[in-house]
C-alpha positions in Angstrom: 106.7 111.3 90.2 109.4 108.7 90.4 111.3 110.6 87.7 111.0 113.9 89.7 112.3 112.2 92.9 115.3 111.0 91.0 115.9 114.4 89.5 115.7 116.0 92.9 118.1 113.6 94.4 120.6 114.3 91.6 120.2 118.1 92.0 120.7 117.9 95.8 123.8 115.7 95.5 125.3 118.2 92.9 124.5 121.2 95.1 126.1 119.5 98.1 129.3 119.2 96.1 129.4 123.0 95.8 129.2 123.8 99.5 130.4 122.6 102.9 127.1 121.4 104.4 127.0 120.1 108.0 126.6 116.3 108.4 125.3 116.3 111.9 121.6 116.2 113.1 119.4 116.9 110.0 115.8 117.5 109.3 114.2 116.8 106.0 110.9 118.6 105.2 109.3 116.3 102.6 111.6 114.4 100.3 113.9 111.5 101.2 117.2 112.0 103.0 120.2 111.2 100.8 122.2 108.1 101.9 125.0 110.2 103.5 122.4 111.9 105.8 120.6 108.8 107.0 119.0 108.2 109.4 117.4 111.6 109.8 114.3 113.3 111.1 111.7 113.7 108.4 108.4 115.5 108.2 105.9 114.1 105.7 102.1 114.4 106.0 101.3 111.8 103.3 100.7 108.2 104.6 102.4 106.3 101.8 105.7 108.4 102.1 105.6 108.5 105.9 105.4 104.7 106.1 108.1 104.1 103.4 110.5 106.5 105.2 109.9 104.8 108.5 110.7 101.4 107.1 114.1 102.9 106.0 114.9 103.8 109.5 114.1 107.5 109.6 112.2 109.2 112.4 109.1 110.5 110.7 106.4 112.9 112.0 103.4 114.0 110.1 102.4 117.0 112.2 104.5 120.2 112.1 103.9 120.7 115.8 106.0 117.6 116.5 109.1 118.8 114.6 112.1 119.4 116.8 114.6 122.3 116.9 118.3 123.1 116.7 119.2 121.0 113.7 122.7 121.3 112.1 121.0 121.3 108.7 117.5 121.4 107.3 116.6 120.3 103.8 113.3 121.2 102.1 111.9 119.4 99.1 109.4 122.0 98.0 105.8 121.0 97.2 103.8 123.0 94.6 101.6 125.2 96.8 103.2 128.6 97.1 102.1 129.5 100.6 103.1 126.1 101.9 106.5 126.5 100.4 106.9 129.9 102.2 105.9 128.3 105.4 108.3 125.4 105.0 111.2 127.7 104.2 110.4 129.8 107.3 110.2 126.6 109.4 113.5 125.5 108.1 115.2 128.8 109.0 113.6 128.7 112.4 114.7 125.1 113.3 118.3 125.3 111.8 121.4 126.4 113.7 122.7 127.7 110.4 122.3 125.7 107.2 119.2 125.4 105.1 118.9 124.0 101.6 115.8 123.8 99.4 115.1 122.2 96.1 112.2 122.3 93.5 111.8 121.3 89.9 112.0 124.3 87.6 108.4 123.8 86.4 107.1 123.5 89.9 108.4 126.6 91.6 112.1 126.2 91.1 112.5 129.4 89.2 111.3 131.5 92.1 113.0 129.5 94.9 116.1 131.7 95.3 114.0 134.8 95.6 111.7 133.2 98.2 114.6 132.3 100.4 116.3 135.7 100.0 113.0 137.4 101.0 113.7 136.3 104.6 116.9 138.5 104.6 119.6 135.8 104.4 122.4 135.5 101.9 121.6 132.8 99.3 123.5 130.7 96.8 121.9 128.6 94.2 122.6 126.2 91.3 120.6 124.4 88.7 120.8 120.7 87.9 118.6 118.0 86.4 115.8 120.5 85.6 115.7 121.6 89.2 116.9 124.6 91.2 118.6 124.3 94.5 119.0 127.3 96.9 120.8 127.4 100.2 122.0 129.6 103.0 124.4 129.1 105.9 123.0 132.0 107.9 119.6 130.9 109.2 120.0 132.8 112.5 120.3 136.1 110.4 116.8 135.6 109.0 114.2 138.3 109.7 112.4 136.8 112.8 109.2 138.7 112.2 108.9 137.4 108.6 109.9 133.8 109.7 107.2 133.8 112.4 104.5 135.2 110.0 105.3 132.8 107.2 105.1 129.7 109.5 101.4 130.5 110.0 100.9 129.2 106.5 101.5 125.7 107.9 98.8 126.1 110.6 95.2 125.1 110.3 93.0 128.2 109.8 89.2 128.9 109.6 87.9 130.1 106.3 84.3 131.1 105.5 83.3 129.2 102.3 79.8 128.8 101.1 78.3 130.5 104.1 80.0 128.5 106.8 83.4 128.3 108.5 85.8 125.5 107.5 89.1 124.5 109.1 91.7 124.1 106.3 95.4 124.6 105.5 97.5 125.4 102.4 98.7 122.2 100.7 95.7 120.0 100.9 93.3 119.6 97.9 91.1 122.7 97.2 92.2 124.1 100.5 90.7 127.6 100.0 87.5 126.9 97.9 84.5 124.6 97.7 85.4 122.4 94.7 82.7 123.0 92.0 82.7 119.3 91.1 82.1 118.3 94.7 79.2 120.8 95.0 77.6 119.5 91.9 77.8 115.9 93.2 76.2 116.8 96.6 73.4 118.8 94.9 72.4 115.7 92.8 72.5 112.8 95.3 69.3 111.0 96.0 67.5 111.6 99.3 67.5 108.0 100.5 71.2 107.6 101.4 71.4 105.8 104.8 73.3 103.3 106.9 77.1 103.2 106.8 78.7 105.6 104.2 82.3 106.3 103.1 83.9 109.4 101.7 87.0 108.3 99.7 89.6 111.2 99.5 87.8 113.5 102.0 90.0 116.6 101.9 88.9 119.0 104.5 85.6 117.3 104.8 83.1 119.0 102.6 81.4 115.9 101.2 81.2 114.3 104.7 79.7 117.5 106.1 77.0 117.7 103.4 76.2 114.0 103.8 75.8 114.3 107.6 73.7 117.4 107.2 71.4 116.4 104.4 70.9 112.7 105.0 69.6 111.9 108.5 69.4 108.2 107.9 73.2 107.9 107.7 74.5 106.1 110.8 78.3 106.6 110.3 80.6 108.2 107.7 84.1 106.9 107.3 86.2 109.7 105.7 89.6 108.6 104.3 92.5 110.7 103.1 96.2 110.1 102.5 97.1 113.5 104.0 97.2 113.8 107.7 96.4 117.5 107.6 93.2 116.8 105.6 92.1 114.2 108.1 92.7 116.6 111.0 90.7 119.3 109.2 87.9 116.9 108.3 87.6 115.8 111.9 87.4 119.5 113.1 84.8 120.3 110.4 82.5 117.5 111.4 80.7 116.0 114.4 80.8 112.5 115.9 79.0 110.9 113.0 82.1 111.3 110.8 85.1 109.1 111.5 88.2 110.7 109.8 90.8 108.1 108.9 94.4 108.7 107.8 95.1 105.9 105.2 96.3 105.2 101.7 93.3 103.8 100.0 95.5 102.4 97.1 97.0 99.8 99.4 94.1 99.5 101.9 92.5 96.0 102.2 88.9 96.8 101.7 85.8 95.1 103.1 82.3 95.1 101.6 80.7 97.1 104.5 79.3 100.3 103.0 75.8 101.1 101.9 77.1 104.0 99.9 80.5 105.4 98.8 80.7 109.0 97.7 83.8 110.6 96.2 85.6 113.0 94.0 88.5 110.8 93.1 92.0 112.3 92.6 93.5 112.1 89.1 96.8 113.9 89.4 100.3 112.6 90.1 102.5 115.6 90.4 101.5 118.0 87.6 100.3 115.3 85.2 97.0 113.5 84.8 97.1 109.9 86.1 94.0 108.2 84.9 95.0 105.0 86.7 94.8 106.7 90.1 91.2 107.6 89.7 90.4 104.1 88.3 92.0 102.5 91.3 89.9 104.6 93.7 86.8 103.6 91.8 87.7 99.9 91.9 88.4 100.1 95.7 85.0 101.9 96.2 83.2 99.2 94.2 84.8 96.4 96.3 83.8 98.3 99.5 80.1 98.2 98.7 77.6 95.8 100.4 75.2 93.9 98.2 73.0 96.5 96.4 75.2 99.2 97.8 75.7 102.4 95.6 78.7 104.4 94.4 78.4 108.0 93.5 81.3 110.0 92.1 82.1 113.2 90.3 84.8 113.5 87.6 86.0 115.8 84.9 84.1 115.0 81.7 87.2 114.0 79.8 88.1 111.2 82.2 87.0 107.9 80.8 85.8 106.0 83.9 82.6 104.5 82.6 84.0 101.0 82.0 86.1 100.7 85.2 83.4 98.8 87.2 80.1 97.2 86.0 77.1 99.5 85.4 78.8 102.8 85.9 76.5 105.2 84.2 75.9 109.0 83.8 73.6 110.8 86.1 74.3 114.4 85.4 76.5 116.7 83.2 77.4 120.1 84.6 80.0 122.5 83.3 83.3 120.5 83.1 82.0 117.7 85.3 79.9 114.6 85.2 78.3 112.5 88.0 78.4 108.8 87.6 76.8 106.0 89.7 76.5 102.3 89.9 75.0 99.7 92.2 76.7 96.5 93.5 75.2 93.2 92.7 73.3 91.2 95.3 
């Protein structure tokens, strides 16, 4: 991830040497503004990046509804999800007075970036640098307004029927358009006696929390955490008052031993690669959050070696590509 951020900065700087881009009021959708464009307005829904950018003096929002208009230039660092990228390009064209520039690594959508921008009916130039593709236009007002308005809907929460009920979700969050099979396996094999105060670490749009609240009447409160503001908003809309959806970065959160049970499907990707340490850190944080005799239940891909991360983590169930693990805190 750090390497990709460096590559993207190099690619953007190179592209800006090829064109006369405005230096006035700028908006950055994801990514970090280059030094010559700071301070700037920035949109980023992930807690860790939003906080880091705020500390550097940028004006950061994490809800697209709070993004302003009439920018001299808008820059887009493209995420991986295709529909989200379309929505961000449309948003950039809508909010710019003229100039829009987008960048993506070649192996994460860069090869199709120029065509995606051209599809809005604007003239586009592009260059490749540092394993990235950069595409730009100086004619945002010429974009097809109908296409721009339609594509921006990709950034809005939407209801989808999954597993027989309606869920609020949005492209860009984990498993946004499906019920994750690992999560379903986990919920189908939890014991019946879960009660008290419970946590859902990495809640996504709130499937685990919803199943917990529905199936375990003894639960008093569920604290559902996610690093992505959009996921937290979806989780809150998909659940009742028993679920407290919290926008936070669990990796840096100071934990307290307050939970009777922690349930989770821990993340294990950083960018496109597997990051075993990310899942391990989630498991360690969950373990530290348990009250004496509290229990941890998690699902993971079978190839991920988590069993020795915390004491007593043992196998409950194998199913397809997944495994369910559990342990109980001392006390």
